[in-house]
Structures are given as C-alpha cells and as structure tokens.
A tleap script that builds the chain and sets N, CA, C and O, in Angstrom:
source leaprc.protein.ff14SB
mol = sequence {
  NMET ILE ASN ILE THR ILE PRO THR PRO ASP
  VAL THR ILE ASP LYS GLN VAL ALA PRO VAL
  LEU SER ASN ILE TYR GLY PHE THR ASP PHE
  HIE LEU ILE PRO ARG ASP MET GLY GLY ILE
  PHE MET PHE TYR ASN ASP ASN GLU GLU LEU
  LEU PHE VAL GLY LYS ALA ARG LYS LEU ARG
  PRO ARG ILE LYS LYS HIE PHE GLU ASP THR
  THR SER PRO MET LYS SER TYR ARG ASP GLU
  VAL THR LYS ILE ASP VAL CYS LEU ILE GLY
  ASP PRO VAL HIE ARG GLU ILE TYR GLU THR
  TYR ILE VAL ASN GLU LEU LYS ALA LYS TYR
  ASN VAL ASP LYS VAL LEU TYR CLYS
}
set mol.1.N position { 1.137 -124.008 -56.685 }
set mol.1.CA position { 1.518 -123.498 -55.090 }
set mol.1.C position { 3.181 -123.966 -54.569 }
set mol.1.O position { 3.439 -125.038 -54.021 }
set mol.2.N position { 4.084 -122.998 -54.858 }
set mol.2.CA position { 5.510 -123.934 -54.240 }
set mol.2.C position { 5.225 -124.271 -52.917 }
set mol.2.O position { 4.259 -123.741 -52.369 }
set mol.3.N position { 5.831 -124.970 -52.403 }
set mol.3.CA position { 5.943 -125.130 -51.006 }
set mol.3.C position { 7.446 -125.066 -50.359 }
set mol.3.O position { 8.327 -125.907 -50.536 }
set mol.4.N position { 7.533 -123.914 -49.592 }
set mol.4.CA position { 9.065 -123.895 -48.960 }
set mol.4.C position { 8.694 -124.166 -47.721 }
set mol.4.O position { 7.541 -123.826 -47.458 }
set mol.5.N position { 9.356 -124.716 -46.792 }
set mol.5.CA position { 10.071 -125.336 -45.689 }
set mol.5.C position { 10.790 -124.348 -44.662 }
set mol.5.O position { 10.029 -123.392 -44.806 }
set mol.6.N position { 11.514 -124.016 -43.940 }
set mol.6.CA position { 12.378 -123.983 -43.378 }
set mol.6.C position { 13.914 -124.727 -42.982 }
set mol.6.O position { 14.167 -125.224 -41.885 }
set mol.7.N position { 14.630 -124.682 -43.878 }
set mol.7.CA position { 15.800 -125.644 -43.370 }
set mol.7.C position { 16.234 -125.834 -42.033 }
set mol.7.O position { 16.005 -124.978 -41.180 }
set mol.8.N position { 16.911 -127.004 -41.751 }
set mol.8.CA position { 17.282 -127.567 -40.370 }
set mol.8.C position { 18.522 -127.013 -40.200 }
set mol.8.O position { 19.281 -127.705 -40.878 }
set mol.9.N position { 19.152 -126.123 -39.652 }
set mol.9.CA position { 20.477 -125.882 -39.680 }
set mol.9.C position { 21.586 -126.575 -38.957 }
set mol.9.O position { 21.852 -126.894 -37.798 }
set mol.10.N position { 22.163 -126.677 -40.244 }
set mol.10.CA position { 23.774 -127.214 -40.074 }
set mol.10.C position { 24.587 -127.145 -39.051 }
set mol.10.O position { 25.298 -128.088 -38.703 }
set mol.11.N position { 24.551 -125.970 -38.455 }
set mol.11.CA position { 25.602 -125.932 -37.634 }
set mol.11.C position { 24.936 -124.457 -36.874 }
set mol.11.O position { 24.533 -123.491 -37.521 }
set mol.12.N position { 24.937 -124.561 -35.310 }
set mol.12.CA position { 24.704 -124.299 -34.458 }
set mol.12.C position { 25.317 -123.025 -33.164 }
set mol.12.O position { 25.647 -123.863 -32.324 }
set mol.13.N position { 25.441 -122.541 -32.924 }
set mol.13.CA position { 26.720 -122.059 -31.870 }
set mol.13.C position { 25.833 -120.915 -30.716 }
set mol.13.O position { 24.890 -120.130 -30.813 }
set mol.14.N position { 26.721 -121.351 -29.693 }
set mol.14.CA position { 26.021 -120.868 -28.372 }
set mol.14.C position { 26.837 -119.699 -28.105 }
set mol.14.O position { 28.052 -119.755 -28.289 }
set mol.15.N position { 26.241 -118.586 -27.663 }
set mol.15.CA position { 27.592 -117.342 -26.996 }
set mol.15.C position { 27.894 -118.376 -25.474 }
set mol.15.O position { 27.033 -119.130 -25.019 }
set mol.16.N position { 29.137 -118.215 -24.930 }
set mol.16.CA position { 29.189 -118.445 -24.000 }
set mol.16.C position { 29.501 -117.113 -22.765 }
set mol.16.O position { 30.099 -116.037 -22.749 }
set mol.17.N position { 28.719 -117.924 -21.840 }
set mol.17.CA position { 28.733 -116.378 -20.601 }
set mol.17.C position { 30.157 -116.331 -20.174 }
set mol.17.O position { 30.449 -115.371 -20.887 }
set mol.18.N position { 31.452 -116.661 -19.473 }
set mol.18.CA position { 32.715 -116.466 -19.527 }
set mol.18.C position { 33.472 -116.647 -20.121 }
set mol.18.O position { 34.549 -116.912 -19.586 }
set mol.19.N position { 33.372 -116.613 -21.693 }
set mol.19.CA position { 34.920 -117.690 -22.539 }
set mol.19.C position { 35.673 -117.007 -21.756 }
set mol.19.O position { 35.581 -115.872 -21.288 }
set mol.20.N position { 36.551 -117.963 -21.657 }
set mol.20.CA position { 38.496 -118.154 -21.368 }
set mol.20.C position { 38.884 -118.269 -23.052 }
set mol.20.O position { 39.966 -117.719 -23.257 }
set mol.21.N position { 38.451 -118.676 -23.935 }
set mol.21.CA position { 39.397 -118.870 -25.510 }
set mol.21.C position { 38.993 -117.369 -26.004 }
set mol.21.O position { 37.987 -116.846 -25.524 }
set mol.22.N position { 39.728 -116.731 -26.897 }
set mol.22.CA position { 39.243 -115.693 -27.380 }
set mol.22.C position { 38.229 -115.704 -27.582 }
set mol.22.O position { 37.806 -116.760 -27.111 }
set mol.23.N position { 37.205 -114.999 -28.164 }
set mol.23.CA position { 36.186 -114.537 -28.493 }
set mol.23.C position { 35.497 -113.015 -29.013 }
set mol.23.O position { 36.127 -111.970 -28.851 }
set mol.24.N position { 34.260 -113.038 -29.591 }
set mol.24.CA position { 33.983 -112.246 -30.072 }
set mol.24.C position { 32.441 -112.396 -29.973 }
set mol.24.O position { 31.687 -113.224 -30.483 }
set mol.25.N position { 32.113 -110.907 -28.829 }
set mol.25.CA position { 30.824 -110.858 -28.470 }
set mol.25.C position { 30.805 -112.032 -27.734 }
set mol.25.O position { 29.603 -112.294 -27.690 }
set mol.26.N position { 31.557 -113.141 -26.962 }
set mol.26.CA position { 30.870 -114.534 -26.527 }
set mol.26.C position { 31.233 -115.472 -26.896 }
set mol.26.O position { 31.739 -116.301 -26.139 }
set mol.27.N position { 31.061 -115.710 -28.531 }
set mol.27.CA position { 31.097 -116.632 -29.594 }
set mol.27.C position { 32.899 -116.938 -29.287 }
set mol.27.O position { 33.891 -116.231 -29.112 }
set mol.28.N position { 32.572 -118.541 -29.355 }
set mol.28.CA position { 34.308 -118.640 -29.214 }
set mol.28.C position { 34.419 -119.611 -30.427 }
set mol.28.O position { 35.497 -119.900 -30.948 }
set mol.29.N position { 32.783 -120.258 -30.973 }
set mol.29.CA position { 33.271 -121.418 -32.159 }
set mol.29.C position { 32.900 -121.369 -33.726 }
set mol.29.O position { 32.612 -122.213 -34.575 }
set mol.30.N position { 33.076 -119.688 -33.691 }
set mol.30.CA position { 33.434 -119.771 -35.400 }
set mol.30.C position { 33.762 -121.019 -36.347 }
set mol.30.O position { 33.205 -121.379 -37.384 }
set mol.31.N position { 34.704 -121.490 -35.742 }
set mol.31.CA position { 35.975 -122.634 -36.539 }
set mol.31.C position { 34.488 -123.147 -36.563 }
set mol.31.O position { 33.950 -122.557 -37.500 }
set mol.32.N position { 33.531 -124.033 -35.913 }
set mol.32.CA position { 32.354 -124.321 -37.161 }
set mol.32.C position { 31.694 -123.943 -37.749 }
set mol.32.O position { 30.614 -124.533 -37.764 }
set mol.33.N position { 31.807 -123.056 -38.397 }
set mol.33.CA position { 31.402 -122.676 -39.269 }
set mol.33.C position { 32.222 -122.387 -40.923 }
set mol.33.O position { 33.123 -121.583 -41.162 }
set mol.34.N position { 31.529 -123.361 -41.895 }
set mol.34.CA position { 32.569 -123.095 -42.715 }
set mol.34.C position { 32.976 -121.995 -43.681 }
set mol.34.O position { 32.235 -121.099 -44.086 }
set mol.35.N position { 34.676 -122.243 -44.102 }
set mol.35.CA position { 35.277 -120.472 -44.368 }
set mol.35.C position { 34.434 -120.361 -45.732 }
set mol.35.O position { 33.975 -119.267 -46.058 }
set mol.36.N position { 34.283 -121.224 -46.333 }
set mol.36.CA position { 34.330 -120.902 -48.206 }
set mol.36.C position { 32.454 -121.351 -48.574 }
set mol.36.O position { 32.070 -121.302 -49.743 }
set mol.37.N position { 31.390 -121.789 -47.346 }
set mol.37.CA position { 30.673 -122.125 -48.431 }
set mol.37.C position { 29.734 -121.631 -48.152 }
set mol.37.O position { 29.599 -121.322 -46.968 }
set mol.38.N position { 28.549 -121.301 -49.207 }
set mol.38.CA position { 27.819 -120.033 -48.968 }
set mol.38.C position { 26.239 -120.617 -48.231 }
set mol.38.O position { 26.077 -121.793 -47.903 }
set mol.39.N position { 25.746 -120.115 -48.155 }
set mol.39.CA position { 23.623 -120.134 -46.804 }
set mol.39.C position { 23.174 -119.085 -46.687 }
set mol.39.O position { 23.233 -117.967 -47.197 }
set mol.40.N position { 22.672 -119.641 -45.875 }
set mol.40.CA position { 21.910 -118.467 -44.712 }
set mol.40.C position { 22.423 -118.653 -43.260 }
set mol.40.O position { 22.910 -119.708 -42.853 }
set mol.41.N position { 22.278 -117.599 -42.562 }
set mol.41.CA position { 22.552 -117.232 -41.131 }
set mol.41.C position { 21.147 -116.809 -40.673 }
set mol.41.O position { 20.218 -116.322 -41.318 }
set mol.42.N position { 21.302 -117.261 -38.874 }
set mol.42.CA position { 19.924 -116.935 -38.575 }
set mol.42.C position { 20.122 -116.331 -37.143 }
set mol.42.O position { 20.111 -117.290 -36.371 }
set mol.43.N position { 20.342 -114.879 -36.275 }
set mol.43.CA position { 20.293 -114.844 -35.043 }
set mol.43.C position { 19.122 -114.540 -34.216 }
set mol.43.O position { 18.115 -113.888 -34.490 }
set mol.44.N position { 19.522 -115.250 -32.976 }
set mol.44.CA position { 18.139 -115.314 -32.030 }
set mol.44.C position { 18.977 -114.880 -30.468 }
set mol.44.O position { 20.132 -114.929 -30.046 }
set mol.45.N position { 17.400 -114.369 -29.857 }
set mol.45.CA position { 17.889 -113.840 -28.627 }
set mol.45.C position { 18.031 -114.946 -27.537 }
set mol.45.O position { 18.298 -116.084 -27.924 }
set mol.46.N position { 17.939 -114.804 -26.760 }
set mol.46.CA position { 18.302 -115.794 -25.018 }
set mol.46.C position { 16.755 -116.234 -24.903 }
set mol.46.O position { 16.555 -117.136 -24.089 }
set mol.47.N position { 15.368 -115.623 -25.749 }
set mol.47.CA position { 14.408 -116.231 -25.759 }
set mol.47.C position { 13.517 -116.738 -27.185 }
set mol.47.O position { 12.323 -116.653 -27.473 }
set mol.48.N position { 14.635 -117.264 -27.863 }
set mol.48.CA position { 14.791 -118.140 -28.930 }
set mol.48.C position { 13.895 -117.280 -29.884 }
set mol.48.O position { 13.260 -117.977 -30.676 }
set mol.49.N position { 13.598 -115.309 -30.051 }
set mol.49.CA position { 12.847 -114.237 -30.976 }
set mol.49.C position { 14.380 -114.212 -31.914 }
set mol.49.O position { 15.543 -113.901 -31.655 }
set mol.50.N position { 13.458 -114.855 -33.429 }
set mol.50.CA position { 14.736 -114.235 -34.001 }
set mol.50.C position { 14.560 -112.489 -34.155 }
set mol.50.O position { 13.609 -111.723 -34.000 }
set mol.51.N position { 15.778 -112.343 -34.483 }
set mol.51.CA position { 16.600 -111.277 -34.194 }
set mol.51.C position { 17.246 -110.999 -35.879 }
set mol.51.O position { 17.412 -109.802 -36.112 }
set mol.52.N position { 17.479 -111.597 -36.611 }
set mol.52.CA position { 17.866 -110.899 -38.043 }
set mol.52.C position { 18.388 -112.201 -39.193 }
set mol.52.O position { 18.991 -112.939 -38.414 }
set mol.53.N position { 18.454 -112.662 -40.148 }
set mol.53.CA position { 18.399 -113.272 -40.717 }
set mol.53.C position { 19.775 -112.898 -42.225 }
set mol.53.O position { 19.748 -111.855 -42.878 }
set mol.54.N position { 20.417 -113.596 -42.362 }
set mol.54.CA position { 21.334 -112.955 -43.536 }
set mol.54.C position { 21.625 -114.099 -44.309 }
set mol.54.O position { 21.301 -115.213 -43.896 }
set mol.55.N position { 22.371 -113.896 -45.700 }
set mol.55.CA position { 22.499 -115.139 -46.622 }
set mol.55.C position { 24.137 -114.447 -47.162 }
set mol.55.O position { 24.350 -113.235 -47.196 }
set mol.56.N position { 25.234 -115.581 -47.577 }
set mol.56.CA position { 26.364 -115.015 -47.592 }
set mol.56.C position { 27.036 -116.073 -48.847 }
set mol.56.O position { 26.583 -117.217 -48.903 }
set mol.57.N position { 27.878 -115.744 -49.615 }
set mol.57.CA position { 28.278 -116.984 -50.555 }
set mol.57.C position { 30.176 -117.040 -49.348 }
set mol.57.O position { 31.215 -117.607 -49.685 }
set mol.58.N position { 29.974 -116.405 -48.305 }
set mol.58.CA position { 31.131 -117.074 -47.815 }
set mol.58.C position { 30.598 -116.962 -46.209 }
set mol.58.O position { 30.439 -115.783 -45.891 }
set mol.59.N position { 30.404 -117.562 -45.532 }
set mol.59.CA position { 28.923 -117.701 -44.514 }
set mol.59.C position { 30.327 -116.920 -43.378 }
set mol.59.O position { 30.268 -115.750 -42.999 }
set mol.60.N position { 31.651 -118.021 -42.961 }
set mol.60.CA position { 32.296 -117.332 -41.389 }
set mol.60.C position { 32.614 -116.228 -41.570 }
set mol.60.O position { 32.431 -115.429 -40.652 }
set mol.61.N position { 33.149 -115.819 -42.700 }
set mol.61.CA position { 33.865 -113.733 -42.708 }
set mol.61.C position { 32.338 -113.408 -42.420 }
set mol.61.O position { 31.941 -113.162 -41.281 }
set mol.62.N position { 31.522 -113.425 -43.515 }
set mol.62.CA position { 29.914 -112.290 -43.185 }
set mol.62.C position { 30.132 -112.615 -42.243 }
set mol.62.O position { 31.255 -112.277 -41.867 }
set mol.63.N position { 29.411 -113.329 -41.376 }
set mol.63.CA position { 29.022 -113.643 -40.234 }
set mol.63.C position { 29.959 -112.988 -39.100 }
set mol.63.O position { 29.484 -112.175 -38.306 }
set mol.64.N position { 30.824 -113.236 -39.073 }
set mol.64.CA position { 32.025 -112.403 -38.225 }
set mol.64.C position { 32.355 -110.927 -38.601 }
set mol.64.O position { 33.241 -110.271 -38.053 }
set mol.65.N position { 31.502 -110.460 -39.646 }
set mol.65.CA position { 31.896 -109.151 -39.677 }
set mol.65.C position { 30.407 -108.388 -39.574 }
set mol.65.O position { 30.290 -107.181 -39.786 }
set mol.66.N position { 29.299 -109.253 -39.221 }
set mol.66.CA position { 28.268 -108.558 -38.712 }
set mol.66.C position { 28.378 -107.918 -36.874 }
set mol.66.O position { 27.618 -107.364 -36.079 }
set mol.67.N position { 29.752 -108.395 -36.890 }
set mol.67.CA position { 30.121 -108.625 -35.369 }
set mol.67.C position { 30.695 -107.070 -34.829 }
set mol.67.O position { 30.296 -106.241 -34.011 }
set mol.68.N position { 32.006 -107.190 -35.892 }
set mol.68.CA position { 32.846 -106.578 -36.099 }
set mol.68.C position { 32.473 -104.886 -36.926 }
set mol.68.O position { 32.629 -103.742 -36.499 }
set mol.69.N position { 32.107 -105.241 -37.821 }
set mol.69.CA position { 31.616 -103.940 -38.808 }
set mol.69.C position { 30.578 -102.851 -38.188 }
set mol.69.O position { 29.508 -102.917 -37.583 }
set mol.70.N position { 31.529 -101.704 -38.695 }
set mol.70.CA position { 30.603 -100.301 -38.163 }
set mol.70.C position { 29.141 -100.445 -38.981 }
set mol.70.O position { 27.994 -100.140 -38.654 }
set mol.71.N position { 29.507 -100.837 -39.766 }
set mol.71.CA position { 28.151 -100.525 -40.932 }
set mol.71.C position { 26.895 -101.695 -40.972 }
set mol.71.O position { 26.279 -101.961 -42.004 }
set mol.72.N position { 26.671 -102.260 -39.808 }
set mol.72.CA position { 26.079 -103.503 -40.296 }
set mol.72.C position { 24.810 -103.222 -39.363 }
set mol.72.O position { 24.752 -102.499 -38.368 }
set mol.73.N position { 23.953 -103.884 -39.873 }
set mol.73.CA position { 21.922 -103.417 -39.400 }
set mol.73.C position { 22.111 -103.645 -37.804 }
set mol.73.O position { 21.509 -102.916 -37.016 }
set mol.74.N position { 23.165 -104.918 -37.256 }
set mol.74.CA position { 23.255 -105.250 -36.513 }
set mol.74.C position { 23.783 -104.848 -35.256 }
set mol.74.O position { 23.719 -105.342 -34.130 }
set mol.75.N position { 24.393 -103.698 -35.785 }
set mol.75.CA position { 25.775 -102.857 -34.795 }
set mol.75.C position { 25.115 -102.910 -33.410 }
set mol.75.O position { 25.691 -103.494 -32.492 }
set mol.76.N position { 23.867 -102.289 -33.221 }
set mol.76.CA position { 23.550 -101.699 -31.818 }
set mol.76.C position { 22.961 -102.953 -30.990 }
set mol.76.O position { 22.843 -102.765 -29.779 }
set mol.77.N position { 22.689 -103.845 -31.353 }
set mol.77.CA position { 21.575 -105.411 -30.992 }
set mol.77.C position { 23.212 -106.376 -31.199 }
set mol.77.O position { 23.260 -107.377 -30.486 }
set mol.78.N position { 23.686 -106.278 -31.538 }
set mol.78.CA position { 24.978 -107.616 -31.334 }
set mol.78.C position { 25.177 -107.771 -29.726 }
set mol.78.O position { 25.731 -108.867 -29.644 }
set mol.79.N position { 25.004 -107.196 -28.212 }
set mol.79.CA position { 24.280 -108.145 -27.291 }
set mol.79.C position { 23.493 -108.827 -27.101 }
set mol.79.O position { 23.427 -109.740 -26.277 }
set mol.80.N position { 22.493 -108.337 -28.140 }
set mol.80.CA position { 21.095 -109.542 -28.070 }
set mol.80.C position { 21.541 -111.093 -28.366 }
set mol.80.O position { 21.062 -112.101 -27.846 }
set mol.81.N position { 22.561 -111.013 -29.319 }
set mol.81.CA position { 22.534 -112.371 -29.829 }
set mol.81.C position { 23.234 -113.616 -28.956 }
set mol.81.O position { 24.387 -113.747 -28.544 }
set mol.82.N position { 22.468 -114.174 -28.884 }
set mol.82.CA position { 22.957 -115.104 -27.900 }
set mol.82.C position { 23.150 -116.826 -28.544 }
set mol.82.O position { 23.865 -117.628 -27.944 }
set mol.83.N position { 22.328 -117.237 -29.948 }
set mol.83.CA position { 23.002 -117.863 -30.634 }
set mol.83.C position { 22.459 -117.244 -32.318 }
set mol.83.O position { 21.786 -116.318 -32.772 }
set mol.84.N position { 23.359 -118.596 -32.891 }
set mol.84.CA position { 23.605 -118.225 -34.018 }
set mol.84.C position { 23.258 -119.699 -34.834 }
set mol.84.O position { 23.996 -120.662 -34.625 }
set mol.85.N position { 22.101 -119.819 -35.768 }
set mol.85.CA position { 22.034 -121.093 -36.345 }
set mol.85.C position { 22.611 -120.676 -38.211 }
set mol.85.O position { 22.565 -119.564 -38.737 }
set mol.86.N position { 23.095 -121.938 -38.822 }
set mol.86.CA position { 23.691 -121.708 -39.820 }
set mol.86.C position { 22.724 -122.817 -40.756 }
set mol.86.O position { 22.293 -123.844 -40.231 }
set mol.87.N position { 22.544 -122.598 -41.685 }
set mol.87.CA position { 21.750 -123.551 -43.153 }
set mol.87.C position { 23.251 -123.359 -44.065 }
set mol.87.O position { 23.881 -122.304 -44.131 }
set mol.88.N position { 23.599 -124.541 -44.674 }
set mol.88.CA position { 24.550 -124.287 -45.558 }
set mol.88.C position { 23.469 -124.908 -47.482 }
set mol.88.O position { 23.103 -126.001 -47.915 }
set mol.89.N position { 23.380 -123.460 -48.009 }
set mol.89.CA position { 22.482 -123.664 -49.230 }
set mol.89.C position { 24.081 -123.171 -50.171 }
set mol.89.O position { 25.058 -122.471 -49.908 }
set mol.90.N position { 23.639 -123.967 -51.300 }
set mol.90.CA position { 24.990 -123.947 -52.338 }
set mol.90.C position { 24.204 -122.906 -53.925 }
set mol.90.O position { 24.735 -122.648 -55.005 }
set mol.91.N position { 23.368 -122.693 -53.613 }
set mol.91.CA position { 22.490 -122.429 -55.159 }
set mol.91.C position { 22.146 -120.673 -54.014 }
set mol.91.O position { 21.521 -120.502 -52.967 }
set mol.92.N position { 22.728 -119.961 -54.691 }
set mol.92.CA position { 22.493 -118.488 -54.534 }
set mol.92.C position { 20.880 -117.778 -54.944 }
set mol.92.O position { 20.495 -116.715 -54.456 }
set mol.93.N position { 20.287 -118.385 -55.663 }
set mol.93.CA position { 18.872 -118.217 -55.774 }
set mol.93.C position { 17.899 -119.113 -54.626 }
set mol.93.O position { 16.836 -118.595 -54.283 }
set mol.94.N position { 18.139 -119.941 -54.271 }
set mol.94.CA position { 17.517 -120.808 -53.307 }
set mol.94.C position { 17.911 -119.910 -51.978 }
set mol.94.O position { 17.076 -119.724 -51.094 }
set mol.95.N position { 18.996 -119.470 -51.917 }
set mol.95.CA position { 19.738 -118.674 -50.311 }
set mol.95.C position { 18.570 -117.288 -50.345 }
set mol.95.O position { 17.854 -116.914 -49.416 }
set mol.96.N position { 18.675 -116.694 -51.777 }
set mol.96.CA position { 17.692 -115.779 -51.478 }
set mol.96.C position { 15.961 -115.909 -51.444 }
set mol.96.O position { 15.070 -115.100 -51.180 }
set mol.97.N position { 15.970 -117.062 -51.769 }
set mol.97.CA position { 14.553 -117.076 -51.617 }
set mol.97.C position { 13.912 -117.367 -49.935 }
set mol.97.O position { 12.917 -116.894 -49.387 }
set mol.98.N position { 15.180 -118.554 -49.326 }
set mol.98.CA position { 14.913 -118.721 -48.302 }
set mol.98.C position { 15.192 -117.861 -46.821 }
set mol.98.O position { 14.962 -118.139 -45.644 }
set mol.99.N position { 15.826 -116.642 -47.532 }
set mol.99.CA position { 16.287 -115.572 -46.779 }
set mol.99.C position { 14.861 -115.007 -46.872 }
set mol.99.O position { 14.150 -115.304 -45.912 }
set mol.100.N position { 14.314 -114.279 -47.796 }
set mol.100.CA position { 12.867 -113.717 -47.696 }
set mol.100.C position { 12.059 -114.698 -47.149 }
set mol.100.O position { 11.666 -114.225 -46.082 }
set mol.101.N position { 11.595 -115.809 -47.296 }
set mol.101.CA position { 10.876 -116.309 -46.988 }
set mol.101.C position { 10.916 -116.423 -45.362 }
set mol.101.O position { 9.878 -116.423 -44.700 }
set mol.102.N position { 12.190 -116.517 -44.795 }
set mol.102.CA position { 12.120 -116.864 -43.141 }
set mol.102.C position { 12.279 -115.407 -42.349 }
set mol.102.O position { 12.014 -115.254 -41.157 }
set mol.103.N position { 12.730 -114.437 -43.185 }
set mol.103.CA position { 12.136 -113.073 -42.656 }
set mol.103.C position { 10.429 -113.071 -42.786 }
set mol.103.O position { 9.768 -113.393 -41.799 }
set mol.104.N position { 9.912 -112.776 -43.776 }
set mol.104.CA position { 8.077 -112.240 -43.627 }
set mol.104.C position { 7.956 -113.836 -42.773 }
set mol.104.O position { 7.797 -113.698 -41.560 }
set mol.105.N position { 7.993 -114.801 -43.099 }
set mol.105.CA position { 7.174 -116.308 -42.197 }
set mol.105.C position { 7.618 -116.172 -40.399 }
set mol.105.O position { 6.961 -116.676 -39.487 }
set mol.106.N position { 8.768 -115.437 -40.256 }
set mol.106.CA position { 9.209 -115.918 -38.895 }
set mol.106.C position { 9.597 -114.351 -38.058 }
set mol.106.O position { 10.247 -114.177 -37.027 }
set mol.107.N position { 9.049 -113.544 -38.781 }
set mol.107.CA position { 9.178 -111.960 -38.383 }
set mol.107.C position { 10.427 -111.259 -37.703 }
set mol.107.O position { 10.478 -110.805 -36.560 }
set mol.108.N position { 11.624 -111.277 -38.862 }
set mol.108.CA position { 12.752 -111.635 -37.911 }
set mol.108.C position { 12.805 -109.895 -37.803 }
set mol.108.O position { 12.416 -109.065 -38.624 }
set mol.109.N position { 13.576 -109.663 -36.178 }
set mol.109.CA position { 13.183 -108.363 -35.851 }
set mol.109.C position { 13.598 -107.088 -35.959 }
set mol.109.O position { 13.130 -106.074 -35.441 }
set mol.110.N position { 15.051 -107.309 -37.095 }
set mol.110.CA position { 16.017 -106.036 -37.173 }
set mol.110.C position { 16.096 -106.229 -39.071 }
set mol.110.O position { 16.728 -105.371 -39.687 }
set mol.111.N position { 15.378 -107.455 -39.905 }
set mol.111.CA position { 15.327 -106.933 -40.888 }
set mol.111.C position { 14.621 -105.897 -41.523 }
set mol.111.O position { 13.448 -105.736 -41.185 }
set mol.112.N position { 15.271 -104.926 -42.660 }
set mol.112.CA position { 14.175 -104.159 -42.961 }
set mol.112.C position { 14.079 -104.368 -44.271 }
set mol.112.O position { 12.941 -104.185 -44.705 }
set mol.113.N position { 14.891 -104.692 -45.062 }
set mol.113.CA position { 14.752 -105.102 -46.533 }
set mol.113.C position { 14.318 -106.472 -46.259 }
set mol.113.O position { 14.620 -107.283 -45.383 }
set mol.114.N position { 13.293 -106.504 -47.546 }
set mol.114.CA position { 12.899 -107.734 -47.912 }
set mol.114.C position { 11.932 -107.917 -46.920 }
set mol.114.O position { 11.624 -109.038 -46.512 }
set mol.115.N position { 11.486 -106.984 -46.550 }
set mol.115.CA position { 9.624 -107.208 -45.290 }
set mol.115.C position { 8.345 -107.085 -46.445 }
set mol.115.O position { 8.212 -106.163 -47.249 }
set mol.116.N position { 7.561 -108.131 -46.311 }
set mol.116.CA position { 6.653 -108.016 -46.936 }
set mol.116.C position { 5.379 -107.531 -46.450 }
set mol.116.O position { 4.441 -106.921 -46.963 }
set mol.117.N position { 5.712 -108.123 -44.971 }
set mol.117.CA position { 4.498 -107.109 -43.893 }
set mol.117.C position { 4.837 -106.349 -43.170 }
set mol.117.O position { 5.982 -105.986 -42.901 }
set mol.118.N position { 3.638 -105.946 -42.679 }
set mol.118.CA position { 3.470 -104.255 -42.090 }
set mol.118.C position { 2.837 -104.634 -41.162 }
set mol.118.O position { 2.411 -103.828 -40.335 }
savepdb mol mol.pdb
quit
C-alpha cells in the first residue's frame, strides 16, 4: 500500500486587511512565491477551510491568474480566499498525485475535477 502525506507548505501568504502596497485581492506578498518552480497551491478561507487545490509548472503566474482570469473556477469565490499555501514539488507526476490526494482527503470545496467522493 502506498502511504501519502500532505506536504508541509514552503510558502504561506495571508491576505492583508487594508494593504498600503499594490495588491491583488488583498494579497501583497506574491513575490515570496517562486516564479519558475512547479508545485501545488491551496486556497483557504478565514475559517481555515480548504477552498481550492491546484498545481502548476510555474507557480506565481498560475496563482495570480486565478485572481485575474475570467474563466478561473475561483472567479466567483476570490473574496473568500484569505490564505494561500504553496508546496514546491518538481516532479509533474508527484504534483498530480498530491493534488488528487489533497482534494479528496481534505474535501476541497470548489474543486470539481478529480473528486472521487460524493
């Protein structure tokens, strides 16, 4: 049997209440997320409920796209996100496995693909 554990986040950024700096939906620390590294990201609300899990070859542009894109599955729920956890994972197969595992183990609220429970 394979034993999978949820990785510890390498970067966590929190939403600022009244940000003075330039921000995207209250987040000012996107510079902490590596631009050219792959991994998985998790969006949480203020009750620490997991809202969405995603994976990317290039993390920072992909996460920003969720807040700027009109086709993102998160477009109606962007205001709910108060924390973003990022785990750096180089291997694309490992990213896929972790994403599917986390979506189903923690029952991410807005992930509709990869859901094995109902």
